[in-house]
Structures are given as C-alpha cells and as structure tokens.
N, C-alpha and C positions, 0 to 999 in steps of 0.2 A: 384796254389800251396799253400799248407797249411803252415801257419806261426806259429812260436812259440807264445804260449800265456803264459804269466807269471802267475804263481799261487801264488807264495809268495817268499819273500826274508828273510834270517835270517842269523845271524853270529854264527859260532861255532869255537872256538880256532882260532880266528883271520881269519878265511876263511869266506868270504861273499858268501853264498849259495843262488843260484837262482833256484827255481823249476819251470820248464816249460813243456809244451807239446812239443813233438819232431816235427821236420820238416826235409826236405831234407838238409837244411843248416847244420844239425849235421852229415851228412854222414862220413866225415873224422874223426870227433871226436869219432863217434860210432866205426869206424874201428880201431882207435888207442886203445880205451878202451878195445875192445874185445881181440885184439891181445896182450896187456899188461896182461890180465888175462890168457891167454893161455901161454905166456911166463913164468909167475910166477907158472904155474901149479895150479892155483886156483881151488878150489873145486866147478866147475860149469860143466855143461853137455858138453860144447864145449871144445875140446881137441886139435883142429888144428886151426892154424891161418887162418882168413878169408882174402878175397881179397876185394878191393874196389867195384868190380863189384858185388860179392856175397852179400856184405852188402848193396849195392844199391838196389838190388832185394829184400833182406829181408825188408828194410826200406820202400820201395815203398808199398809192401804188408802190412806192419805194419801201415802205415799212412792210406791206404785204409780201414783197419779194424777200425781205429778210426773214420774216416769219416762216415762209416757205422754203427757206435754205437755199434760195436761188441767187443770193448775192451776199457780199460781206460790205459793211459800211461803217466808217468812223468819222466823227467830227472833232474838231479841236475848238475848245471854248476858252476864252479869256474873260473873267468876270461875267459869266453866264451868257456871253455873246459868242455865236458861231463865227469863227474867223477862218476856218477852213473845212473842207469836206473831202473825204476820198472814198471811193467805193470800187468794187469789183463785182461785175455781173457774170455769173456762170453761164456760158454759152452752150457748152456740151462738156461731157466728162473729160477732165483734165485741162480745160481751157477756159480763161476768164478775160473780160474786157475791163480794163482800169481807167478810172477817171480821177482827176484831182483839181481842186480849185482853192486858192489861197487869197485872202484879202490883201490889198496892196501893201499896207503898212507892216504886215507880217511875212512878206516874202523875204528871201535871201537870209533867214535866220536859222534854217535847218528844220523848221516845222514840217514842211512838205516832204522832205526827204525822210524824216522820222515816221511820218504817216504811211508813207509808201513802204518803208520797211516793215511795218506793223502789217499792212495789207498783204505784202509778199509772205511774211511769216504765217498768217492765218490761212492764206491760199495753199501753201505748202502742207500745213497741218491737215487740209482737207483733201490733199492729194492733187491739188490743181498745180500743174507743172509749167504749163504755158500760159504766160500772160501777154496781152496785146493792148496797146493804146494808140490814140490818134493825137497828134500834135500839129499846130501850124508850123510851117517851116521858117517863119519869121521868129518864133518863140525860142530863141537860143538859150536862155537860162533853164527852161524846162527841158530842153534836148539835152543839155549838159547834165542835169540831174538824172534823167532817165538813163543815160549812158553810163553814168557813175554807178548806177544800181544794176547794170547788166543788160539793159535793153539795147537792141541794135536795130537800125533802120532795115526793114524788110520790104518796103514798098513806098512809092511816092506817087501821089495823085496830083497830076499838073493842074494848076489853076482851079482848084476845088472850091475856094472861098473868094468872095469879092469884099474887100474892105478899103474904105477911103479912097476909092477910085482905082484900086489895083487888085489883080488876081494874086492869090497866094496859094502855094502848093500845100497839100496835106502830107504829112509823113506818118506812116504806120511804123510803130516800133514793136519788137516782140522780145520776150525774155523767157528762156526755157531753163528750168532748174534742174 
C-alpha cells in the first residue's frame, strides 16, 4: 500500500500546513472534503455528494495512476485533515491537465497558489511544459490565481454547466513553460 510522503511543511495564518502525496489513509478525509464542497455549492465540476465506496474506487485509481507515473498529486493537511488537493494528469508527452480543490475556510490564504506552484515545478522537472485546466467562468478568485501563475484563457465553452437555474460557461486555460 502506498504511504504518504511529506513534500514540505509551512505555516500560514497560524495553520501548520503539510503537503504530502495522497494514500488510502486519506479516504475518509477526501470524502469529507468533496462533500463539504458539494454542500457549499462550490464552483467545481462535482455537484453531488460522493459515497465512501465511490471515493474508494476513485482514490484506488488515482493512486494507481501515481504509481504508474501518469500523474502528479499533492494534498494539503492541517492536523491530519485533508483541506486541499491538487493534481496533474499526464495526457501525452509534454502536456498535463491540472486540477485543484481547497476547503472553504482555507481559501484566499495562498495555500492553493503554493500547491499549484509545487505542481508546476514538479511538472517542469518531468519535462511537462504545457499545462491545461478548466474553470467555471463565474469562479473569479480561481481565474485570478491561475492568471497570476501564467495561465491564459485559450477557449471558452458556452453554457457548459447548469447551476442554480442558470447556464455557466467553462473556460479552458493553458500555461506553457
């Protein structure tokens, strides 16, 4: 079974943050994180709560992808609780798809920005120069962060998502190192 490997530790606003690679030990914490984002109607692709069983299946595949060197993944923990997760799935040589989620009370502290910088650095070390991500057009804080890190809008898919009675565009952003 894959074990968590600590990448680094730092403190932000009196929170001791530990960046690690994910393991099956994080199953319950991942389930709680995703369901908290769904409950708050966060601007993420997932709109329905997940079960422990479905999250187990996802995490098993996710860890297999890490072991096969088809992705990069880090989690942020505070007191053993997963409060954020970021990953990059390798699509083809030189290209990766990036994703990130951060629990509500830990947003706007710089944790997500720091995690993305780590993902970008690890991608560069592997020779992955082109990163791509998807974001809802209404998620202005995320778009601001991505722009700050060198991502630019390359495509907009009109009315891709339906939330709270309205259609929302999806923005594709890319960064080339």
